[in-house]
C-alpha positions in Angstrom: 7.5 -55.4 -124.4 7.0 -58.1 -121.8 7.1 -61.9 -122.4 4.7 -63.6 -120.0 5.5 -67.3 -119.3 5.2 -70.0 -116.7 8.0 -71.6 -114.8 8.9 -73.9 -117.7 10.7 -70.9 -119.2 12.7 -70.0 -116.1 16.0 -71.5 -117.2 18.9 -69.1 -118.0 19.0 -70.3 -121.7 15.3 -69.4 -122.2 15.8 -66.0 -120.4 18.7 -65.2 -122.6 16.7 -66.0 -125.8 13.8 -63.8 -124.6 16.1 -60.9 -123.8 17.9 -61.3 -127.2 14.5 -60.4 -128.8 14.4 -57.2 -126.7 11.7 -58.4 -124.4 11.5 -58.3 -120.7 10.9 -61.8 -119.3 8.0 -62.0 -116.8 8.4 -65.6 -115.8 7.1 -67.4 -112.7 9.8 -68.7 -110.4 10.2 -72.4 -109.8 10.7 -74.0 -106.4 12.1 -77.4 -105.6 11.9 -79.8 -102.7 15.2 -78.5 -101.3 14.4 -74.8 -101.9 10.7 -74.1 -101.7 9.4 -70.7 -102.8 9.1 -68.0 -100.1 5.8 -66.3 -99.5 7.1 -63.2 -101.4 7.9 -65.4 -104.4 4.5 -67.1 -104.3 2.8 -63.6 -104.3 4.9 -62.5 -107.2 4.0 -65.7 -109.1 0.3 -65.1 -108.4 0.5 -61.6 -109.8 2.4 -62.8 -112.9 0.0 -65.7 -113.4 -3.2 -63.5 -113.4 -2.1 -61.7 -116.5 -0.7 -64.8 -118.2 -3.8 -66.9 -117.4 -6.1 -64.5 -119.3 -4.0 -64.7 -122.4 -3.7 -68.5 -122.3 -7.5 -68.9 -122.0 -7.9 -67.0 -125.2 -5.4 -69.1 -127.1 -6.8 -72.3 -125.5 -10.3 -71.4 -126.8 -9.0 -70.7 -130.3 -7.1 -74.0 -130.3 -9.8 -76.2 -128.9 -13.0 -74.6 -130.4 -11.7 -73.1 -133.6 -8.9 -75.5 -134.7 -6.4 -72.6 -134.5 -3.3 -74.5 -133.6 -2.2 -75.2 -137.2 -2.0 -72.6 -140.0 -2.0 -73.8 -143.6 -1.0 -70.7 -145.4 1.8 -69.9 -147.6 3.2 -66.4 -147.2 3.4 -63.9 -144.5 0.4 -61.8 -145.7 -1.9 -64.7 -145.8 -0.8 -66.0 -142.5 -1.3 -62.5 -140.9 -4.8 -62.3 -142.5 -5.7 -65.8 -141.2 -4.6 -64.8 -137.7 -6.5 -61.5 -137.9 -9.7 -63.4 -139.0 -9.2 -65.9 -136.2 -8.9 -63.2 -133.6 -11.9 -61.4 -135.1 -14.0 -64.6 -134.9 -12.9 -65.1 -131.3 -14.0 -61.5 -130.5 -17.4 -62.2 -132.1 -17.8 -65.4 -130.0 -16.8 -63.5 -126.9 -19.2 -60.7 -127.6 -22.1 -63.2 -127.8 -21.0 -64.8 -124.5 -20.9 -61.4 -122.8 -24.4 -60.4 -124.1 -26.1 -63.5 -122.8 
């Protein structure tokens, strides 16, 4: 399983945590004023960002339009059901957008 993240998660501490969960980190590299990114690194970041961007748009829509950033459920089953219903509602909204 891959963990898609931006350059905020590029530190070694974050990478160790990601790997401890058995995930492969797919993290954009970060440049500095002293060591700017090479063209190859920029191309790699673009490829990684294309996948990550699509996922972030979905969660951004859910958070902004559907109030999905805060879950008020007690219990794992209720929380899972809430998340499932939220994703189902997103898919319905997206279906309407695609048909228009």
